[in-house]
N, C-alpha and C positions, 0 to 999 in steps of 0.2 A: 125777505131779509136780504137775499142776494142782490136784488135790484137796488135796495137802499145802500148796501155796502159798495156795490158797483159805482153808484153815484158819488159816494165818499171818495173812492179811489180816483175817479175822474177829476174831482176837485183837488185832491192831493197832487195829482200829476199836473194839473193846470197851474196851481199856485205852489211852486216849489218851496217857497218860504213857509208854507203852512206846516204846522206840526199837529198831527192827528194822533190822539191816544184813544185806543179802543179797549176798555176793560171788558173782556168777553165773558158773557154769562157761561157757566159751566155746562149748559145743555149741549148735547152733541150736535143738534141742528145749528146752534149758533157758532160752535167751534168750526163746523164744516163750512158755514157761510162766510166765516172770517177769512177763508182762503181768497175771497175777492180782494182783500186788502194786503195779503202777504206779498212781500217783495218790493213794495213801495218804500223808498228810502226815508220818507218823512212820516211814516205811519208806524206806530208802536202798538202792538197787540199784547195786552197783559192779561194775566188771570184776574178774577175779581179782586178788587182792592179792599183793604180794611176800611171801615166807614170814615174814620178821621182823615185818612189819606185820600179817599174818594171825595170828601167834602173839600179838602184843600185843592184837589185837582179842579173841581168845578169852580171854586172861587178864583183860581188863577187862569181860567179859560175865558175867551172872548165870546164863544158861541157854543151851545150845546145842541146836539142832535140825538134824539133817542125816541124809542117807542114806549118807554117806561113811565107810568104815571107817578111812581115814587121819585124818579129822577126829575120829572117835571116839577113836582112840589119843591124839591131841594134847590133846583136851579133858579126857580122864580123867587124862592125865599132868600137866595143869595144875590138877587138882583142881576141875574144873567139871562140874556135872551135864549129862548128855548124853542127849537124847531121840533115839532111833534110829528114823527114818522109813523102816523096811524091815520086811519080814515074816520075813526070815532074816538071819543074820549068820555070818561066818566068824570072828568074835571073841567066842565065848561067854564067855571069861574076863572080858570087860568087864562082861557082865551079872552073872556070879557075884560080881564085886567090888563090885557095888552102884552103880558109876559110870555104867552104861549102862542106860537104861530103854527097852525096845522099845515103840513106840507104833503101829507098823504104818503103813499107807498110806491107810487110810480117813479121809477128811476130817473127819468128825464125831469119830472117836476121837482124831485128832491135835488137834483144837480143844479137846476136853475135857481132854486131857493138858496142853496148853499152859495152859489156864485154871487147872488144879489147881496147876501148878508156878509160874505167875506169882503167884497169890494166896497161896501158902504158902512162906515161907522154910524151914519145917520140912521140906516135901517136897523142896526143893532141897538142903537139908543131908543128908537121908537118901539122896539120889541122888549123893552124893559118894563116890568109891571109898574104901573102908577101907584098901586098899593098892593101889598101882599094879600091875596085872597085866602091864603092857607093859614093865617094866624098873624099875631103881632109880635112874636118873639118873646113873649113874657109868660108863656104857659108854665114853665118850670118854676118861676117865682111864685105864681099863684098856687101851684101844687104844694110847694114848700110851705107857704103860709097856711094852707089848709091843714097839712100834716102837723105843723107846729102848734096849731090851735086845738088839736085833739087831746 
């Protein structure tokens, strides 16, 4: 976690125009690791956000970096390029869709990937899922139809 957040800090320092928002998980280990980001003027560390606010933040972002499978699904579903800061995933369909780019946990590798995606709109566009592998956005309509038919 510290290596990944150290890479984020390096990117924030290199690209002063960059705005990084880190909704920190409440776990003590994550809060402690967030110290890697503290003090950078273009980094905002927040407590966990309510879901609608978090979705709005993802939707307004150009690039998402996380180790969370749930955030992976949300980012891909909203058409945002997602850098996966893990060495394995239980969501290989996200990688196959093009919307998830595994960058691992090595700080230098994460930093290089961040730089590549920050500098290149084409890289971000290529990393947008061609089709959402996590659903078509109409599940709630189908559920409502089933309930209405009971």
